[in-house]
C-alpha positions as a printed Julia matrix, in Angstrom:
287×3 Matrix{Float64}:
 100.62   81.61  188.77
 102.79   81.42  191.87
  99.7    81.25  194.06
  98.36   78.27  192.14
 101.73   76.49  192.52
 101.81   76.93  196.28
  98.19   75.8   196.56
  99.18   72.51  194.94
 100.68   69.66  197.08
 103.19   68.97  194.33
 104.4    72.55  194.52
 104.95   72.28  198.25
 106.81   69.01  197.76
 109.09   70.61  195.15
 109.75   73.55  197.48
 110.54   71.22  200.35
 113.03   69.28  198.22
 114.71   72.53  197.14
 114.98   73.7   200.74
 116.45   70.36  201.84
 118.98   70.45  198.99
 119.97   74.0   199.87
 120.37   73.09  203.55
 122.43   70.01  202.68
 124.76   72.13  200.56
 125.21   74.64  203.38
 125.28   72.41  206.47
 127.12   69.16  207.23
 126.74   66.88  210.24
 129.87   65.98  212.21
 129.28   62.84  214.36
 130.87   62.36  217.78
 133.27   59.78  216.34
 134.49   62.02  213.51
 136.61   65.11  213.19
 135.97   67.44  210.26
 138.53   69.29  208.17
 137.08   72.19  206.2
 138.99   72.85  202.96
 138.43   76.18  201.19
 139.38   76.32  197.55
 141.77   73.36  197.98
 143.47   74.79  201.08
 142.82   73.55  204.64
 140.94   76.21  206.57
 139.84   74.85  209.98
 139.32   71.67  212.01
 136.04   70.95  213.79
 135.6    68.44  216.63
 139.34   67.69  216.71
 140.55   64.85  218.9
 141.59   65.8   222.43
 143.22   63.49  224.94
 140.77   62.42  227.64
 137.69   63.88  225.95
 134.25   62.44  226.75
 131.38   61.79  224.38
 128.77   64.5   224.59
 131.37   67.08  225.5
 132.9    67.62  222.05
 132.38   69.97  219.14
 130.24   67.56  217.13
 127.06   68.8   215.43
 126.11   70.97  212.44
 128.87   72.65  210.46
 128.17   75.56  208.11
 130.09   75.84  204.85
 130.05   77.96  201.72
 128.54   75.88  198.9
 130.94   75.41  196.0
 133.79   77.04  197.92
 134.31   74.9   201.01
 134.44   71.12  201.27
 134.22   69.07  204.48
 136.38   65.95  204.99
 135.27   63.62  207.81
 138.15   61.76  209.5
 137.59   59.03  212.07
 138.92   59.9   215.53
 138.59   56.36  216.9
 141.45   53.88  217.23
 142.19   52.14  213.93
 143.72   48.69  213.37
 146.71   48.12  211.11
 147.14   44.42  210.3
 150.44   43.24  208.85
 150.91   40.2   206.68
 153.08   37.39  208.08
 156.74   38.43  207.98
 159.86   36.19  207.94
 162.34   37.2   210.68
 165.82   35.73  211.24
 166.68   35.64  214.95
 170.19   35.87  216.41
 170.27   32.08  216.91
 169.71   31.67  213.16
 166.08   30.59  213.41
 163.74   31.76  210.66
 160.48   32.79  212.28
 157.06   33.62  210.85
 155.72   36.62  212.75
 152.19   38.04  212.6
 151.8    41.47  214.2
 149.38   44.39  214.26
 149.42   48.03  215.32
 146.69   50.37  216.55
 146.74   54.07  215.77
 144.6    57.18  215.91
 144.53   60.3   213.73
 145.38   63.22  216.04
 146.32   65.84  213.43
 143.77   65.95  210.56
 145.58   68.86  208.9
 148.86   66.93  208.68
 147.0    63.88  207.43
 145.38   65.94  204.67
 148.71   67.4   203.58
 150.47   64.02  203.38
 147.65   61.61  202.53
 144.95   63.94  201.11
 142.62   62.86  203.92
 142.59   59.22  202.78
 143.0    56.8   205.68
 143.82   53.96  203.29
 146.94   55.87  202.22
 147.99   56.07  205.85
 147.58   52.3   206.21
 149.61   51.61  203.08
 152.37   53.95  204.25
 152.62   52.46  207.76
 152.51   48.76  206.84
 156.03   48.53  205.34
 157.4    50.64  208.2
 155.87   48.25  210.73
 157.36   45.25  208.93
 160.81   46.88  208.72
 160.81   47.9   212.4
 159.67   44.4   213.37
 162.47   42.68  211.43
 165.13   45.08  212.71
 164.13   44.75  216.35
 163.42   41.01  216.51
 166.5    40.29  214.4
 168.61   41.46  217.34
 167.08   38.89  219.71
 166.93   35.14  220.06
 163.79   33.07  219.68
 163.75   32.3   223.42
 163.76   36.05  224.19
 160.29   36.33  222.63
 158.99   34.15  225.46
 160.43   36.36  228.22
 159.71   39.9   229.5
 162.3    41.08  226.97
 159.52   40.84  224.41
 157.82   43.88  225.97
 161.01   45.9   225.5
 161.1    44.9   221.83
 157.47   45.93  221.37
 158.15   49.31  222.98
 161.08   49.92  220.61
 158.98   48.96  217.59
 156.2    51.28  218.72
 158.65   54.18  219.08
 160.13   53.61  215.62
 156.69   53.35  214.01
 155.35   56.38  215.87
 158.1    58.63  214.41
 156.84   57.85  210.91
 153.15   57.94  211.88
 153.53   61.52  213.14
 154.33   62.57  209.59
 150.84   61.42  208.62
 149.11   63.06  211.59
 148.72   59.73  213.39
 149.68   58.5   216.84
 150.62   54.86  217.49
 148.61   53.52  220.41
 149.97   49.98  220.61
 151.96   47.33  218.74
 151.46   43.62  219.43
 152.65   40.27  218.09
 149.79   37.9   217.39
 151.96   34.89  216.62
 155.68   34.09  216.33
 156.53   30.54  215.4
 158.94   28.44  213.4
 157.84   27.29  209.93
 156.88   23.64  209.57
 159.45   21.16  208.31
 163.22   20.94  208.77
 163.73   24.29  210.6
 161.15   23.35  213.22
 162.52   19.83  213.69
 166.05   21.19  213.93
 164.99   23.74  216.54
 163.25   21.07  218.58
 166.41   18.94  218.39
 168.59   21.78  219.65
 166.15   22.56  222.43
 166.08   18.87  223.47
 169.88   18.66  223.49
 170.16   21.85  225.54
 167.67   20.54  228.09
 169.48   17.2   228.32
 172.79   18.97  228.95
 171.12   21.12  231.58
 169.67   18.02  233.26
 173.09   16.33  233.28
 174.62   19.41  234.88
 171.93   19.5   237.55
 172.34   15.77  238.29
 176.13   16.1   238.5
 175.8    19.03  240.89
 173.28   17.07  242.96
 175.62   14.05  243.1
 178.48   16.31  244.18
 176.42   17.84  246.97
 175.16   14.39  248.06
 178.73   13.06  248.25
 179.79   16.04  250.35
 176.81   15.65  252.67
 177.39   11.88  253.1
 181.08   12.4   253.77
 180.27   15.05  256.37
 177.65   12.77  257.93
 180.12    9.86  258.07
 182.71   12.11  259.68
 180.19   13.32  262.24
 179.11    9.73  262.96
 182.71    8.58  263.39
 183.37   11.47  265.73
 180.23   10.62  267.73
 181.21    6.93  267.94
 184.72    7.88  269.05
 183.33   10.16  271.75
 180.96    7.4   272.92
 183.79    4.85  273.01
 185.96    7.16  275.05
 183.16    7.8   277.55
 181.93    4.18  277.95
 183.75    1.49  275.93
 181.46   -1.3   277.21
 178.29    0.48  276.15
 179.83    1.23  272.77
 180.68   -2.44  272.33
 177.14   -3.39  273.34
 175.61   -0.91  270.88
 177.72   -2.15  267.98
 176.78   -5.74  268.8
 173.07   -4.86  268.8
 173.47   -3.19  265.41
 175.11   -6.35  264.1
 172.33   -8.59  265.48
 169.7    -6.39  263.88
 171.43   -6.51  260.52
 171.79  -10.28  260.75
 168.55  -11.43  262.37
 166.24   -8.43  262.48
 164.29   -6.16  260.12
 167.41   -5.15  258.25
 168.3    -8.73  257.33
 168.27   -9.3   253.54
 166.29  -12.56  253.99
 163.48  -11.0   256.07
 164.53  -12.64  259.35
 164.84  -16.23  258.03
 168.62  -16.42  258.37
 169.98  -19.74  259.72
 173.38  -19.78  261.41
 175.17  -22.72  263.01
 177.48  -21.41  265.72
 178.78  -22.63  269.05
 177.0   -21.19  272.09
 180.39  -20.14  273.32
 181.07  -18.17  270.14
 182.44  -14.72  270.72
 179.67  -13.4   268.42
 177.06  -14.13  271.16
 179.08  -12.78  274.04
 176.49  -10.06  274.71
 173.86  -12.74  275.46
 176.08  -14.19  278.17
 175.94  -10.87  280.03
 178.43   -8.12  280.49
 179.98   -8.65  277.09
 182.28  -11.3   278.56
């Protein structure tokens, strides 16, 4: 009877299926991107292909895993970096601006045993546990800063503090926080945004007035110093050669009256006596 079964193609097919089913119940495949937790009778027994810092693909413990059918169960846990997106959160800054902040975190499971004990190996439970913690840490940290601080290097300090606070909780779930980032932080449309723009405009106008006043002060000081230096130079010139000084001042007057500096572009008409003292320099010797 058995010989006739094995001589039949159908018999061989049935045997092949039975062998495959037996092998599937005994062996499990652990990919490079997964780490396996073997649970024996409901209790964690061992971890296969666990995450190691700096490991390279092809140099891990991935491959076939043997288990006892009906006694041991294999949980596959992703060892790659996972994204944790947070819904938009309202945050009140120190300058009383209500902001809408979108942020996300990236984490990796580094302790599958701890994850199994706290989340029963379900990554979705880890996400649901970390989301409110991320939102709370974000509100607490950004609530201690002004809106303008989010546009300065101080933002990196805030992100580092949020990451530290979130990582303390993530460790309880066997996870490690890799990074925390803000995607968008902006004022809501409407009155708050218009009011913020108004305050920013007023602040900039006050700053511009201060800069102009300081510039006017410096210009006045510079002009006064220049006038004092010029007066001192003129006095020195007069003391050294009074006639030359008188000639120079007369030439300056002629230029202002008849030359390029004249307000009428050189078309000034004056009716004066040739013997006028104003033209004494043309008579020679300033006499």
